C-alpha positions in Angstrom: 139.8 105.9 81.2 136.8 108.4 81.1 133.5 107.5 82.6 130.7 106.5 80.2 127.5 108.8 80.3 125.7 106.4 82.5 128.6 106.1 85.0 129.0 109.9 85.0 125.4 110.5 85.7 125.4 108.0 88.4 128.4 109.6 90.0 126.9 112.9 89.8 123.6 111.7 91.2 125.4 110.0 94.2 127.1 113.2 94.9 124.0 114.9 95.5 122.2 112.0 97.1 119.8 111.3 94.3 118.8 107.7 93.4 119.0 106.5 89.8 116.8 103.4 90.5 114.5 102.1 93.1 113.1 98.7 94.2 109.2 98.2 94.2 107.4 96.1 97.1 107.6 93.3 94.8 111.4 93.5 94.6 111.4 94.7 91.0 114.0 97.2 90.0 112.8 100.3 88.3 115.4 102.6 86.6 114.7 106.4 86.8 114.7 108.1 83.5 117.9 110.1 83.2 116.2 113.4 82.5 114.2 113.0 85.6 117.5 112.4 87.6 119.0 115.3 86.0 115.9 117.5 86.9 116.1 116.5 90.5 120.0 117.1 90.6 119.5 120.5 89.5 117.6 121.3 92.6 120.6 120.4 94.8 124.2 121.0 95.4 126.9 118.2 95.6 127.1 117.0 99.3 129.9 118.3 101.5 130.9 117.4 105.0 128.7 120.2 106.3 128.1 120.8 110.0 126.9 117.6 111.8 125.1 117.7 115.1 128.0 117.8 118.5 126.6 114.4 121.0 123.1 112.8 120.6 122.3 109.8 122.7 122.4 106.5 120.8 119.1 105.5 121.9 115.9 106.7 123.8 114.9 105.4 127.1 112.7 102.4 127.0 109.0 103.5 126.8 106.8 102.5 129.6 103.8 100.0 128.8 100.8 102.1 128.8 97.7 102.9 127.0 95.7 105.8 125.9 93.5 107.6 123.3 94.0 108.9 119.8 91.8 111.8 118.9 91.0 114.2 116.1 90.9 117.6 118.3 88.7 119.4 115.7 86.1 116.7 116.3 86.3 116.9 120.2 83.4 119.4 120.7 82.1 120.4 123.9 79.3 122.6 125.2 81.8 125.5 125.5 83.6 125.2 122.2 82.7 127.2 119.1 82.0 124.6 116.5 85.3 123.0 116.8 87.3 121.1 119.5 89.8 123.4 121.1 92.8 123.5 123.5 90.5 123.6 126.5 88.7 120.5 125.2 92.0 118.8 125.0 92.8 119.7 128.5 89.5 118.4 129.8 89.7 115.2 127.9 93.3 114.7 129.1 92.2 115.2 132.6 89.6 112.6 132.4 91.9 110.3 130.4 94.4 110.5 133.3 91.7 109.5 135.8 90.9 106.4 134.0 94.5 105.4 134.2 95.4 106.4 130.5 99.1 107.3 129.9 98.9 109.0 126.5 96.8 111.1 124.3 97.7 111.4 120.6 96.4 114.3 118.7 96.3 115.1 115.0 98.8 117.7 114.0 98.1 121.2 115.3 100.2 123.0 112.8 99.3 126.4 111.6 97.5 126.8 108.3 97.1 130.2 106.5 94.2 131.9 108.4 92.3 133.2 105.5 89.2 131.9 103.8 88.9 129.3 102.6 90.9 127.6 105.5 92.8 124.5 104.8 91.0 121.6 106.5 93.7 119.0 106.2 96.2 119.1 109.2 98.8 117.4 107.0 99.0 120.3 104.6 100.3 123.0 107.0 101.5 126.4 106.3 103.8 126.2 109.2 104.9 123.3 111.4 106.6 125.7 113.8 103.4 127.3 115.0 100.0 126.3 115.8 96.5 126.7 114.3 94.7 129.6 116.2 91.4 128.1 115.3 92.0 125.8 118.5 92.0 128.8 120.9 89.3 128.9 123.6 88.0 132.4 123.6 86.5 132.3 127.0 89.9 131.3 128.5 91.6 134.4 127.2 92.8 136.7 129.9 91.6 139.6 127.7 88.2 138.1 127.6 88.2 137.6 131.3 89.2 141.2 131.9 86.8 142.7 129.4 83.9 144.8 130.2 80.4 143.0 130.2 79.3 144.7 127.0 82.4 143.6 125.2 82.1 140.1 126.5 78.5 140.1 125.4 79.5 141.3 121.8 82.1 138.5 121.7 79.7 135.8 122.9 77.1 136.9 120.2 79.6 135.9 117.5 79.6 132.3 118.5 78.6 130.1 115.4 75.9 127.6 115.6 76.7 123.8 115.8 76.8 122.1 112.6 76.6 118.3 111.5 80.0 118.6 110.0 83.0 120.9 110.9 82.8 124.3 109.0 86.2 125.6 109.4 85.6 128.9 107.5 82.4 129.7 109.6 84.3 128.8 112.8 87.3 130.9 111.9 85.5 133.9 110.7 83.6 133.9 114.0 86.7 133.4 116.1 88.7 135.9 114.2 86.1 138.5 114.7 86.0 137.8 118.4 89.8 137.8 118.8 90.0 141.1 116.8 87.5 142.6 119.2 89.5 141.4 122.2 92.8 142.4 120.8 91.6 145.9 119.9 90.7 146.3 123.7 94.3 146.0 124.7 95.4 149.4 125.8 99.1 149.2 125.2 101.6 147.0 123.4 102.5 144.9 126.4 103.3 141.4 125.5 103.9 142.4 121.8 107.5 143.5 122.1 110.6 141.4 122.3 109.6 139.3 119.4 111.7 136.2 118.6 112.9 136.2 115.0 110.9 133.0 114.0 107.7 134.4 115.4 108.4 137.9 113.8 108.7 136.2 110.4 105.7 134.0 110.7 103.5 137.0 111.8 105.0 139.1 109.0 104.2 136.3 106.5 100.5 136.0 107.8 100.0 139.7 107.7 101.3 139.8 104.1 99.1 136.8 103.2 95.9 138.7 104.3 97.0 141.5 101.9 98.4 139.5 98.9 97.1 136.1 99.2 98.5 133.0 100.9 101.1 132.0 98.2 104.1 134.2 98.7 105.5 133.0 95.3 102.8 135.3 93.7 103.6 138.3 95.9 105.5 141.3 94.5 109.0 140.5 94.0 110.4 142.6 96.9 108.3 140.8 99.3 109.2 137.2 98.5 111.8 136.9 101.0 111.9 137.9 104.8 113.8 141.2 105.2 113.4 145.0 105.6 111.1 145.4 102.6 108.7 142.7 103.8 108.7 144.0 107.3 108.0 147.5 106.3 105.2 146.3 104.0 103.4 144.3 106.6 100.6 146.0 108.5 102.2 146.3 111.9 98.8 146.0 113.6 98.0 142.8 111.8 101.6 141.4 112.5 101.2 142.3 116.2 97.8 140.6 116.1 99.3 137.3 114.9 102.1 137.5 117.5 99.4 137.8 120.2 97.4 134.8 118.8 100.4 132.6 118.8 101.5 133.6 122.4 97.9 132.7 123.6 98.1 129.4 121.8 101.3 128.6 123.5 99.8 129.4 126.8 96.7 127.3 126.2 98.9 124.3 124.9 100.9 124.6 128.1 97.7 124.2 130.2 96.7 121.2 128.2 100.2 119.7 128.6 99.9 120.2 132.4 96.6 118.6 132.5 98.4 115.5 131.2 101.3 115.9 133.6 100.5 112.7 135.7 100.3 110.5 132.5 103.2 108.0 131.8 103.8 109.8 128.4 101.1 112.6 128.2 100.0 114.4 125.1 101.6 113.1 121.9 101.8 115.5 118.9 101.9 114.5 115.3 104.5 115.8 112.8 103.4 116.2 109.1 105.7 115.0 106.6 105.9 118.4 104.6 104.5 122.0 104.3 102.6 124.0 101.9 105.1 125.3 99.4 103.5 128.6 99.2 103.1 128.9 103.1 104.7 130.5 106.0 107.6 128.0 106.5 108.4 127.8 102.9 108.7 131.7 102.8 110.7 132.1 106.1 112.9 129.0 105.7 113.3 129.2 102.0 117.2 128.9 102.2 116.7 125.2 103.7 113.5 124.3 101.9 113.5 122.6 98.4 112.1 125.2 96.0 109.8 123.9 93.2 110.1 120.1 94.0 107.1 118.4 95.5 107.2 115.3 97.6 105.0 112.2 97.2 105.3 108.5 96.3 106.3 106.5 93.2 103.8 104.2 91.3 102.7 101.1 93.1 99.7 98.5 92.8 97.4 100.9 94.4 98.4 104.3 92.8 99.8 103.3 89.3 100.5 107.0 88.6 102.3 107.6 91.8 101.3 110.1 94.5 101.9 114.0 94.4 101.2 115.2 97.9 101.7 118.8 96.9 104.1 119.5 99.9 107.5 121.0 100.1 110.3 119.6 102.3 113.8 120.1 103.5 116.9 120.3 101.2 119.4 117.7 102.8 122.4 119.7 101.5 121.3 123.0 103.1 120.2 121.3 106.3 123.8 119.7 106.6 125.5 123.1 105.7 123.5 124.9 108.5 124.1 122.2 111.2 120.4 121.2 111.1 119.5 124.3 113.0 115.9 124.8 111.4 115.0 121.1 112.0 116.2 121.3 115.7 114.2 124.5 116.2 111.0 123.0 114.9 111.5 119.9 117.0 112.3 121.9 120.1 109.3 124.0 119.6 106.9 121.1 119.6 108.6 119.1 122.3 108.0 122.4 124.6 104.4 121.4 124.8 104.4 117.6 124.2 105.1 114.4 126.0 105.8 112.7 122.7 105.9 113.1 118.9 104.5 110.8 116.2 106.6 111.4 113.0 104.3 110.9 110.0 106.0 108.9 107.1 109.1 108.4 109.3 110.9 106.8 106.3 111.2 110.4 105.0 114.1 110.8 107.6 116.0 108.3 105.2 114.5 109.4 101.8 111.8 111.2 100.1 110.3 110.8 96.6 110.9 114.3 95.0 108.9 115.4 91.9 110.8 118.1 89.9 109.0 120.8 88.0 107.1 119.9 84.9 106.8 116.2 85.8 103.9 114.0 87.1 104.1 112.0 90.3 105.6 109.1 88.5 108.5 111.2 87.1 110.4 111.6 90.4 113.2 110.2 92.0 114.3 109.4 95.6 116.5 112.0 97.4 118.5 110.5 100.3 118.9 112.4 103.6 121.6 111.8 106.3 119.4 109.4 108.4 122.2 109.4 111.3 122.0 113.1 111.5 118.2 113.5 111.3 117.8 110.7 113.9 120.5 112.1 116.2 118.7 115.6 116.2 115.3 114.0 116.9 116.7 111.8 119.6 118.6 114.6 121.4 115.7 116.9 121.4 113.3 114.2 122.5 115.8 113.3 125.4 116.0 116.9 126.3 112.2 117.2 126.7 111.9 113.8 128.4 109.4 112.7 125.5 108.9 109.5 123.5 109.0 109.3 119.6 106.7 107.2 117.5 107.6 106.6 113.8 104.7 106.0 111.4 106.3 103.1 109.4 103.2 101.5 107.9 103.1 100.2 104.3 106.2 99.4 102.4 109.3 100.7 104.0 113.0 99.7 103.6 114.1 97.1 106.4 116.9 99.7 107.6 114.0 101.9 108.7 112.2 99.3 110.8 115.5 98.0 112.1 116.9 101.4 113.1 113.7 102.4 114.9 113.8 99.3 117.0 117.4 99.8 117.8 116.9 103.3 118.9 113.9 102.8 121.0 111.7 104.8 118.7 108.5 103.1 118.5 107.1 101.8 115.3 103.4 101.7 114.3 101.2 98.5 114.7 97.7 98.8 113.2 95.4 95.8 113.3 94.2 96.2 109.6 97.9 95.8 108.4 99.1 93.1 110.8 98.8 90.2 108.3 101.0 87.5 106.9 101.7 87.0 103.2 98.4 85.1 102.8 96.4 88.0 104.1 95.5 86.2 107.3 95.6 88.5 110.5 98.7 87.8 112.8 98.0 86.7 116.4 98.4 89.5 118.9 101.5 87.7 120.6 103.5 88.0 117.3 102.9 91.8 117.1 106.1 93.9 117.7 107.1 95.0 121.1 108.5 98.4 120.4 105.3 99.8 118.8 102.3 101.9 119.3 99.3 99.7 118.6 95.8 100.7 117.5 92.9 99.2 115.5 92.8 101.8 112.8 94.3 105.3 111.9 92.7 108.4 110.4 93.2 107.2 106.9 91.7 103.8 107.4 88.2 102.6 108.2 86.8 102.7 111.6 85.9 99.7 113.6 82.3 99.9 112.6 83.0 101.1 109.1 85.2 97.9 108.6 82.6 95.6 109.9 79.7 97.2 108.0 81.7 97.8 104.6 81.2 101.6 104.9 84.6 102.1 103.6 83.5 100.4 100.3 80.4 102.3 100.0 82.2 105.6 100.7 85.0 104.9 98.2 82.4 103.8 95.6 80.3 107.0 96.2 83.5 109.1 95.8 84.5 107.3 92.6 87.9 106.2 93.8 87.6 102.5 93.5 90.1 100.7 91.5 88.0 97.6 90.8 84.2 96.9 90.5 82.1 97.5 93.6 81.1 93.8 93.9 84.8 92.7 94.0 85.5 95.3 96.7 82.6 94.1 98.7 83.6 90.5 98.4 87.0 91.4 99.5 85.8 93.4 102.5 83.7 90.4 103.5 86.6 88.1 103.2 88.6 90.6 105.5 85.8 90.6 108.0 85.7 86.7 108.0 89.5 86.8 108.6 89.2 89.1 111.4 86.5 87.1 113.1 88.5 84.0 112.7 91.4 85.5 114.7 89.2 86.8 117.3 87.4 83.4 117.6 90.7 81.6 117.8 91.8 83.9 120.6 88.6 83.2 122.4 87.4 86.8 122.2 84.5 86.4 120.1 82.1 83.8 118.4 81.0 83.5 114.8 77.6 84.9 115.8 78.9 87.9 117.9 77.4 91.2 117.1 79.3 94.1 115.7 79.4 95.8 119.1 80.7 92.8 120.7 83.4 92.5 118.0 84.6 96.1 118.5 85.1 95.2 122.2 86.9 92.1 121.2 89.2 94.0 118.9 90.4 96.3 122.0 90.9 93.2 124.1 93.1 91.9 121.3 95.3 94.9 121.7 95.9 94.0 125.3 97.3 90.8 124.3 100.1 92.3 122.1 103.4 93.1 123.5 103.3 96.7 122.1 104.4 99.5 124.4 101.6 101.9 123.8 98.1 100.8 123.1 95.6 103.4 121.7 91.8 103.5 121.2 89.8 105.7 119.2 86.5 107.3 120.3 85.3 106.9 116.7 85.9 103.2 117.0 84.5 102.9 120.5 81.2 105.1 119.8 80.4 103.2 116.6 81.0 106.1 114.1 81.0 104.3 110.7 82.9 107.2 108.7 86.6 107.5 108.9 88.1 111.0 109.3 89.9 111.0 106.0 89.4 109.1 102.8 92.7 109.3 100.8 92.5 110.0 97.2 89.4 112.3 97.7 88.9 116.1 98.0 85.3 117.5 97.6 83.8 114.0 97.3 84.1 113.2 100.9 84.1 115.4 104.2 87.7 114.8 105.0 88.7 116.2 108.5 85.2 117.6 109.0 83.5 114.7 110.8 82.9 115.4 114.4 82.6 112.8 117.1 79.0 111.5 117.5 78.8 112.7 121.1 79.9 115.9 122.9 83.0 115.7 125.0 80.6 115.9 128.1 78.6 112.9 127.0 81.5 110.7 125.6 83.3 110.9 128.9 80.4 109.5 130.6 79.5 107.1 128.1 79.5 103.3 129.4 81.2 102.2 126.2 84.2 104.5 126.7 84.5 103.7 130.3 84.3 100.0 129.5 87.2 100.2 127.0 89.1 102.3 129.3 88.8 99.5 132.1 89.7 96.8 129.4 93.0 98.7 128.4 93.8 99.5 132.0 93.5 95.8 132.8 90.7 96.1 135.2 88.0 94.5 133.1 
């Protein structure tokens, strides 16, 4: 008997790993419109056996119990940095942290963005996840700077931008780029520029072409829209060589930072963004395994009734399988070369991602399934090879299989104080937190400790115009949350109803030590009383996302009694 139209569509969708329905957080079934299913299916090929990865370990080794710091590197500014925290600041902070007993330092994604004006400020919208952002280079640590004549060094030093209240990426990059170009032009031969690996050659070619034709390769002349002889010939060889040199110097300075954390139990933990700029370097160089035209996001929910369009491109599961996951493995291997661990943003994306096809809004998407066994297998194999830990960001609503599999494979989940609540909204006692997790008070997308206590997160969202209900209701809800938190801290004997905000912040950190979580992380933004959170989701120009520096310089914060006190608490000596 022939299949009905619905049965036929379901069979075709299943063959391509496309879901025809999904379940909401409230366990309500939502059927996806057939035209949306067909639009997503058109971006994929039927699944075949493909090439699966040869012998990944089943689980990662158990993560040692330790503690550390979570930092936004751009905000970790020192007396020697040029308006933005850099790799040398990361090394200095890691040395200090190791001396206080810390075992880990989690940093924001260091992925490369297109090095043109205006520069992308979000580290979660990278041009390339395989290479790093050259804005983090420490100019004075470059061998070319150290070997330069005094007159040239003086010209370079004169380019240093003045300090600003907010991070000005464009001003910093213009200054650093000018300085780097001066130093590069002083190189007398091409030593260190030959023998370029294909991935670096393609990245440098893209970047050189982007400087001439714009950052979106899809708008370039037709003959340049794919890596190959025409593109290589069209790229200015001097500019391509310049960007090769930048990435090699980045790798060297990252290695120095990693060495500074060598005595730590874990070391520096990098952050892997969930996707890439569809017009950027990785989308150009890896277009055979990147989904063209589709963007990833999230389906409608109670907080985002229109769904979310993150504007990012991602892997094609069919092409990944057909190529033996080579590009995915290369990405991980490159990051693990300079990392003691990796945090995988939106780790549920290893199982499925919400694809939005061309011509549709965020609500008009469908889930595309990945081979989670293969994705996890490659991840675990590369982590074991590097001796690194893996943390999955599994906050919010995720399928039970995600959390259960992470636990079974010794991949840490994420436990954040603001989210550890029962169904009635009450905060869960620390003894009931998950053991196989990385614990923190907040994240870059959530209120800081002081912001939560003072209601700054309500004020910021109200001023940005992104509240979904009246301000009075938001403030009442925030005050209810504050009371619920204080009730927990009081029940644990860590605070009293009349504790000051500063005392409550200390109590929050003591609360972390009572959890069974494997890694405990503190943020200098919390410890130093910064009320503004690094990123306010749902905003762009209304809020200084990713531009808020720490309130103290690196030299001052590492000597600050509050930082030292929290270090003692987390280290178990106070």
